[in-house]
C-alpha positions as CSV (number, residue, x, y, z in Angstrom):
1,M,-14.7,-1.3,-1.0
2,M,-11.0,-0.7,-1.7
3,A,-9.9,2.6,-3.1
4,V,-6.4,3.4,-4.3
5,A,-5.8,7.0,-5.0
6,D,-3.2,8.7,-7.2
7,V,-3.2,6.0,-9.8
8,E,-4.5,5.8,-13.4
9,G,-4.8,3.6,-16.4
10,A,-4.8,0.0,-15.3
11,P,-6.8,-2.6,-17.2
12,G,-9.9,-3.3,-15.3
13,S,-9.2,-1.1,-12.4
14,S,-7.9,2.4,-11.6
15,L,-4.4,1.3,-10.7
16,T,-1.0,2.1,-12.2
17,S,1.5,2.4,-9.4
18,G,2.1,4.6,-6.4
19,T,-0.1,4.4,-3.3
20,S,-2.1,6.6,-1.0
21,N,-5.3,6.7,1.0
22,V,-5.9,3.0,0.9
23,E,-9.2,1.9,2.5
24,I,-10.9,-1.5,2.7
25,S,-13.9,-2.7,4.7
26,D,-13.8,-6.2,6.1
27,V,-16.3,-8.7,4.5
28,E,-17.4,-12.2,5.3
29,I,-16.3,-14.9,2.9
30,V,-19.1,-15.9,0.5
31,T,-18.4,-19.7,0.4
32,P,-19.2,-21.7,3.6
33,V,-15.9,-23.0,5.1
34,G,-17.1,-26.6,4.9
35,R,-17.4,-26.3,1.1
36,L,-13.9,-24.8,0.6
37,P,-11.1,-27.1,-0.7
38,A,-9.2,-28.9,2.1
39,W,-6.2,-26.7,1.8
40,M,-8.3,-23.6,2.2
41,Q,-10.1,-25.0,5.2
42,E,-6.8,-25.5,6.9
43,W,-5.8,-22.0,5.9
44,V,-8.9,-20.5,7.4
45,K,-8.1,-22.1,10.8
46,S,-4.5,-20.7,10.9
47,P,-3.8,-17.8,13.3
48,T,-2.7,-15.6,10.5
49,W,-5.8,-16.1,8.4
50,K,-7.3,-12.6,8.9
51,R,-4.2,-10.8,7.6
52,D,-3.6,-13.3,4.9
53,R,-7.2,-12.9,3.6
54,L,-6.7,-9.1,3.7
55,A,-3.5,-9.3,1.6
56,L,-5.2,-11.7,-0.9
57,R,-8.1,-9.4,-1.2
58,L,-5.8,-6.4,-1.8
59,M,-4.1,-8.3,-4.6
60,G,-7.4,-9.3,-6.2
61,E,-8.9,-5.8,-6.0
62,T,-6.0,-3.8,-7.2
63,G,-4.0,-6.0,-9.6
64,V,-0.9,-4.1,-8.3
65,A,2.3,-4.9,-10.2
66,R,5.2,-4.3,-7.8
67,R,5.7,-6.2,-4.6
68,S,6.9,-3.1,-2.9
69,D,3.7,-1.2,-3.8
70,A,1.5,-4.1,-2.6
71,Q,3.4,-4.2,0.7
72,E,3.1,-0.5,1.1
73,M,-0.7,-0.6,0.6
74,F,-1.0,-3.6,2.9
75,A,1.0,-1.7,5.6
76,Q,-1.5,1.2,5.3
77,L,-4.4,-1.2,5.8
78,I,-3.1,-2.7,9.0
79,G,-1.6,0.5,10.3
80,V,2.1,-0.3,10.4
81,G,5.2,0.7,8.5
82,A,5.9,-0.7,5.1
83,R,9.2,-2.3,6.3
84,T,7.6,-4.0,9.3
85,G,8.4,-7.7,9.5
86,S,4.7,-8.6,9.7
87,V,4.1,-7.1,6.2
88,H,6.9,-9.1,4.7
89,R,5.7,-12.2,6.4
90,A,2.2,-11.9,5.2
91,F,3.3,-11.8,1.5
92,R,5.8,-14.6,2.1
93,R,2.9,-16.8,3.4
94,L,0.9,-16.1,0.3
95,I,3.8,-17.1,-1.8
96,Q,4.4,-20.3,0.2
97,R,0.8,-21.2,-0.2
98,G,1.0,-20.8,-3.9
99,V,-1.6,-18.1,-4.3
100,V,0.9,-15.4,-5.2
101,E,4.0,-15.5,-7.4
102,V,6.9,-13.2,-7.6
103,I,8.7,-12.4,-10.9
104,E,12.2,-11.0,-10.4
105,A,13.9,-8.4,-12.6
106,T,17.6,-8.9,-12.9
107,A,18.4,-5.2,-13.2
108,G,16.5,-2.1,-12.1
109,L,16.2,0.9,-9.9
110,G,15.2,0.0,-6.3
111,A,12.2,-2.3,-6.5
112,R,12.9,-5.5,-8.5
113,H,10.0,-7.8,-7.8
114,L,6.8,-8.0,-9.8
115,I,3.9,-9.8,-8.1
116,R,0.6,-11.3,-9.2
117,L,-2.0,-13.9,-8.2
118,T,-1.4,-17.4,-9.5
119,E,-4.3,-19.4,-11.0
120,K,-4.7,-21.0,-7.5
121,G,-4.8,-17.5,-6.0
122,Q,-7.4,-16.4,-8.5
123,D,-9.6,-19.4,-7.6
124,A,-9.2,-18.7,-3.9
125,Y,-10.2,-15.1,-4.5
126,R,-13.4,-16.2,-6.3
127,L,-14.3,-18.6,-3.6
128,L,-13.7,-16.2,-0.8
129,F,-15.2,-13.0,-2.3
130,G,-17.6,-14.2,-5.0
131,K,-16.2,-12.2,-7.9
132,E,-13.5,-12.1,-10.4
133,P,-10.1,-10.5,-9.5
134,V,-9.2,-7.5,-11.6
135,P,-6.6,-8.1,-14.3
136,S,-3.1,-8.3,-13.0
137,Q,-0.9,-5.3,-14.0
138,T,2.1,-7.7,-14.0
139,T,0.4,-9.9,-16.6
140,E,-0.7,-7.1,-18.8
141,L,2.6,-5.3,-18.7
142,L,4.6,-8.4,-19.5
143,K,2.4,-8.9,-22.6
144,R,3.4,-5.4,-23.7
145,H,7.1,-5.3,-22.9
146,K,10.2,-7.3,-23.5
147,S,11.1,-8.5,-20.0
148,P,10.5,-7.9,-16.3
149,D,13.5,-5.4,-16.5
150,H,11.7,-3.4,-19.1
151,V,8.5,-3.4,-17.1
152,M,10.3,-2.1,-14.1
153,L,11.8,0.7,-16.2
154,V,8.3,1.7,-17.5
155,L,6.9,1.7,-13.9
156,A,9.9,3.8,-12.6
157,T,9.4,6.3,-15.5
158,G,5.7,6.6,-14.5
159,D,6.7,7.3,-10.9
160,V,9.0,10.1,-12.0
161,L,6.4,11.7,-14.2
162,R,3.6,11.3,-11.7
163,D,5.8,13.0,-9.0
164,A,6.3,15.8,-11.5
165,G,2.5,16.3,-11.8
166,W,2.0,14.4,-15.1
167,R,-0.9,12.0,-15.6
168,V,0.3,8.6,-16.7
169,D,-1.2,5.9,-18.8
170,L,0.7,2.6,-18.6
171,F,-1.6,0.9,-21.0
172,P,-1.9,3.3,-24.0
173,K,-3.7,2.4,-27.2
174,P,-1.5,1.9,-30.3
175,V,-1.4,4.7,-32.9
176,D,-2.4,3.6,-36.4
177,L,-0.2,4.9,-39.1
178,D,-0.6,5.0,-42.9
179,G,0.2,1.8,-44.7
180,G,-1.2,-0.4,-41.9
181,S,1.7,-0.1,-39.5
182,R,1.3,0.9,-35.8
183,Y,3.2,2.8,-33.3
184,E,3.1,1.4,-29.8
185,P,4.6,3.7,-27.1
186,D,5.7,2.3,-23.8
187,L,3.5,4.9,-22.0
188,V,1.6,8.1,-22.6
189,A,1.8,11.0,-20.2
190,V,0.1,14.4,-20.0
191,S,1.9,17.3,-18.4
192,P,0.2,19.8,-16.0
193,D,0.0,22.1,-19.0
194,G,-1.8,19.6,-21.2
195,E,1.3,18.5,-23.2
196,V,1.0,14.9,-24.4
197,A,4.1,12.8,-24.4
198,Y,4.5,9.4,-26.1
199,V,7.3,8.0,-24.1
200,E,9.8,5.3,-25.1
201,C,11.6,3.5,-22.2
202,E,14.9,2.2,-23.5
203,R,17.6,0.0,-22.0
204,M,21.1,-1.1,-23.1
205,T,20.3,-4.4,-24.8
206,R,21.1,-6.1,-28.0
207,K,19.3,-4.3,-30.9
208,N,18.4,-5.4,-34.4
209,P,19.4,-2.5,-36.6
210,T,16.6,-2.9,-39.1
211,E,14.0,-3.2,-36.4
212,R,15.4,-0.2,-34.6
213,K,15.4,2.0,-37.7
214,L,11.8,1.2,-38.3
215,K,10.9,1.8,-34.7
216,W,12.3,5.3,-34.7
217,Q,10.7,6.1,-38.0
218,R,7.3,5.0,-36.7
219,C,8.0,7.1,-33.6
220,Y,8.9,10.1,-35.7
221,I,5.7,9.8,-37.8
222,A,3.4,9.3,-34.9
223,T,4.8,12.2,-32.8
224,G,5.7,14.6,-35.5
225,G,9.3,14.6,-34.3
226,D,8.4,15.4,-30.7
227,I,10.3,12.5,-29.1
228,Y,10.4,11.5,-25.4
229,I,12.7,8.8,-24.1
230,A,13.4,7.5,-20.6
231,V,16.6,5.5,-19.9
232,P,17.9,3.9,-16.6
233,D,21.3,5.6,-16.5
234,Q,23.7,8.0,-18.1
235,Q,25.4,5.3,-20.2
236,A,22.1,4.3,-21.7
237,E,21.3,8.0,-22.3
238,E,24.4,8.5,-24.4
239,A,23.9,5.3,-26.4
240,I,20.2,5.7,-27.1
241,R,20.6,9.4,-28.0
242,S,23.3,8.5,-30.6
243,E,21.1,5.8,-32.0
244,V,18.1,8.0,-32.4
245,L,20.1,10.8,-34.0
246,R,21.8,8.3,-36.4
247,W,18.5,6.8,-37.6
248,L,16.6,10.1,-37.7
249,G,19.6,12.1,-38.9
250,G,18.6,15.1,-41.0
251,K,15.0,15.1,-39.8
252,R,13.8,18.0,-37.7
253,I,13.1,16.7,-34.2
254,R,12.9,17.8,-30.6
255,L,14.4,15.2,-28.4
256,R,13.8,15.0,-24.6
257,M,15.5,12.4,-22.5
258,M,15.0,11.3,-18.9
259,V,17.7,9.5,-16.9
260,V,15.5,7.7,-14.4
261,A,18.3,7.1,-11.8
262,E,18.9,10.8,-11.6
263,A,15.6,12.3,-12.5
264,E,14.0,15.0,-10.3
265,A,10.4,16.0,-10.2
266,E,11.3,19.7,-10.9
267,K,13.1,18.8,-14.1
268,P,12.3,15.2,-15.3
269,W,13.8,15.7,-18.8
270,V,17.5,16.2,-18.4
271,Y,18.2,16.5,-22.1
272,D,15.9,18.8,-24.2
273,R,17.2,19.9,-27.6
274,E,16.1,20.4,-31.2
275,H,18.0,18.8,-34.0
276,G,17.8,18.9,-37.8
């Protein structure tokens, strides 16, 4: 049984991101080798099979989104450092066999690779372990967000808040508003004091003015003007702050902003002011 501590909120498992105390017990494969597809029979005979199987099982039991997190957990399982060549080679073999795919973000902070089982990898997991893999965080997050870059920002924001002692839900339910509209925050976090934050993760991208105005109006209604925003860098902080104040000008709000590239656990919100 695999257990990944210090994580919350994933669809179908307890995973968000971050790793610690990973444990897994070795199990026999449930399908006789002679009944596996030819490519899997060849794989079973390879000298790297035991570690490859362990890495595949980790992916199927956690649904972890970032390649760096998957490799860190795998390194814990085999008792080596996360940057060890054997860890990188194990995941490269899974990719070469077509059971895992990597989705690259073009911008981001540190880690830039999302990872998930392919359909072939999911089939292999079912044949080997006799159960369904948990839903992939990567797949679920890409359904919710605009791009791999946006997903990486959401994950990085969750890291900062978790380090600051907040509980993080990367898969929050939408908030129903009057008139049939909905507010869909990028994540929801709860502070050590019980303060609930609906967090928007914003990047410097092309914006549709009408859509943006409606977005911030929905955010204002859902939060009562208590607005939390995370951005990747200082340039984005200035641009998004100006945008919010423009569209919500005159309304009474408390605006908190995090610059993820510079955020510290002791003070994640670098900007905290009341307006209006």
